[in-house]
C-alpha positions in Angstrom: 40.9 -9.4 -12.4 39.9 -11.8 -9.5 38.6 -9.2 -7.9 36.3 -7.9 -10.2 34.8 -11.6 -11.1 33.8 -11.7 -7.0 32.7 -8.8 -7.1 30.8 -9.7 -10.5 29.5 -12.8 -8.7 28.6 -11.1 -5.4 26.4 -8.5 -7.5 24.6 -11.5 -9.6 23.6 -13.2 -6.3 22.0 -10.2 -4.5 20.1 -9.4 -7.5 19.2 -12.9 -7.8 17.9 -12.7 -4.2 16.4 -9.8 -4.4 14.4 -10.5 -7.5 13.0 -13.7 -5.9 12.0 -12.4 -2.3 10.3 -9.5 -4.6 7.9 -11.5 -7.0 7.5 -14.3 -3.8 5.7 -11.7 -1.3 4.5 -9.9 -4.6 2.3 -13.2 -5.8 0.7 -13.2 -2.3 1.3 -15.5 0.9 -2.9 -16.5 1.8 -3.9 -15.4 5.1 -2.3 -12.5 7.0 -1.6 -9.0 6.5 -1.5 -6.7 3.0 -0.7 -3.4 2.0 -3.2 -1.1 0.6 -2.5 0.9 -2.3 -4.9 4.0 -2.2 -7.1 6.3 0.5 -10.0 6.3 1.3 -11.4 2.9 0.6 -14.5 1.6 2.3 -14.6 -1.5 4.2 -18.0 -2.8 3.9 -20.8 -4.6 6.4 -20.8 -7.9 4.6 -23.6 -9.8 6.4 -26.1 -7.7 4.9 -28.6 -9.2 2.2 -26.4 -11.0 0.0 -22.9 -9.1 0.3 -21.2 -12.5 1.6 -22.4 -14.6 -1.5 -21.8 -12.2 -3.4 -20.3 -8.7 -2.7 -20.6 -5.6 -5.1 -21.3 -1.7 -4.0 -24.8 -2.9 -4.3 -25.1 -5.6 -2.4 -22.8 -4.2 0.4 -24.5 -0.5 0.9 -23.5 -0.4 4.5 -19.9 1.2 4.8 -18.1 0.1 8.2 -15.2 2.4 7.7 -12.6 3.4 5.4 -9.0 2.5 5.2 -5.5 4.5 3.1 -2.7 3.6 1.7 -0.5 3.2 4.9 -2.9 0.8 6.4 -3.0 -2.8 6.5 -5.2 -5.5 6.0 -5.3 -9.3 7.3 -7.1 -10.7 4.3 -9.4 -13.7 5.7 -11.2 -15.0 1.8 -11.8 -13.9 -1.2 -14.9 -14.5 -3.0 -15.8 -13.7 -6.4 -18.2 -10.6 -7.1 -18.8 -7.2 -9.0 -15.8 -6.2 -11.0 -13.7 -3.6 -9.5 -10.9 -2.2 -11.8 -10.9 -5.2 -13.8 -10.3 -7.6 -10.4 -13.9 -9.7 -10.3 -13.2 -10.7 -6.9 -13.9 -9.1 -3.0 -11.6 -9.9 0.6 -13.3 -10.8 4.1 -10.8 -8.5 6.2 -10.0 -7.3 9.5 -8.0 -3.4 8.9 -5.3 -3.7 11.5 -6.0 -1.6 14.2 -10.2 -2.4 14.6 -12.3 -5.0 16.3 -14.4 -5.4 13.3 -14.3 -7.6 10.2 -15.9 -6.7 6.9 -15.2 -6.5 3.4 -13.5 -4.5 0.1 -12.5 -5.0 -3.0 -9.3 -7.2 -3.8 -8.5 -4.0 -6.1 -7.2 -2.0 -3.5 -5.3 -5.3 -2.1 -1.1 -5.1 -2.7 -0.8 -8.0 -4.8 0.8 -8.9 -7.9 -2.7 -10.7 -9.8 -6.1 -10.6 -8.7 -6.2 -13.8 -7.0 -4.2 -13.8 -4.2 -2.3 -17.5 -3.7 -2.8 -18.4 -0.8 -6.0 -17.4 0.6 -9.7 -19.4 0.9 -12.2 -19.0 -1.5 -16.1 -18.3 -0.5 -15.5 -21.9 1.6 -12.9 -20.1 3.9 -14.7 -17.0 5.1 -14.5 -18.3 8.7 -12.8 -16.3 11.2 
């Protein structure tokens, strides 16, 4: 009986740790590296016109490159803009291995919510 109790307690503790760590990382962790869940995602030039203050496909027409589901991007800040897939935020990013940065829809970032907790808003868009 003691072995069963100890085994159940250990399994419960392990499940608690696993569940807690998943939800904590899925809710964002501030500036840092995030995965991308789709292929062929456009990273756009944010130095054009109104792109930095009102990001959209129309305001950010130039594409500096594309990223795929196995790529990671460093997220600097998030800016409200054109809604993509129901997500109204865009993020300033530097893809891993690139020597440039750009902006992309936050819709494609692996995160449990539209707003990435701990990542600054437009006032924090400086690298």
